[in-house]
N, C-alpha and C positions, 0 to 999 in steps of 0.2 A: 458487577465488575467482571471483565474478561481478562484473561492472560494473553499478552501479545508476544508471539514468537516470531523472530525474523530468521529466515533461512540463510544458509551460508552464501548462496548466490545473491540474495538481496543485500546482505552485508557488504559483499564485494562491490556491488553496484553503488551502494551508498558511499563507499570509500572514494569513488571516482567523481562524486558530485562537488560542485563549487561550495565553499563554506557557507555562503548565504542560503543556498538551496538546502543544504544538509540541515541547517537549523530549522527551516520550515518543515522538512520531512520529519524531523524528530518531534516537532509539535503535533504533527498528524498522528504519529505513533502513540503519543500520550493520549490523544483524543480517542484512539481506538480502544483504550482500556474501558471506556464507558459503553462499549457495544452492548445492545443494539441502539442505544440512544446517541448515535453519531450522525450529525447532519452532513449532507453532501456526499454520502456514500451512494454510488450508483451501481446497481446490479449489471453485470455484463451479460451479453447474449451470445448465441451461436456456440462455437467450440469452447468459449470461455464461460458458458452458463454455470452458475453456482459460485462464481467469483464476483468480487466487487472491486471498485476503484475509488480512490480519493484523489483529488487534484489539488495542486498548489502551483498556480501560474502555468507554465508549460510542462511541468513534471507530474508524474503519476505514481501512485502507490497501489499495487494490485495485491489483493488478499482474499482469503476464503476463511470460512468459520467452521470449526468442528466443536460442537458442544459449547463450552465456555472459553474456548481458545480461538484467538484470531491469529492466523498464520500469514505473515507478509512474505510473499514469494517473489516479488519483482518491484524494482524502483528504477525510474528512468525518465528521460525526456519523451515527450509525446510522439515525436517523429519516429515512426516504425515501432512504437511501444507494443502494439497488439499483434505484430507480425513475428513469426519465428523463422 
């Protein structure tokens, strides 16, 4: 079992989600507690190497792992999600 930590920035992004999407994202966060036995987690490449993403419809949850802690750092719509 892993501990899931959501950053302040990700919490603010979650506050802006429609309620239906928020419920789906919260289910993903519960699934992350079972890391590394989480299906659908895709490792990212390039400048985001070392991070992973889960998707629910058109929305993404970006996270990385430190030991037994899963840190969610970004939540949002796929349009421009990987751009800064």
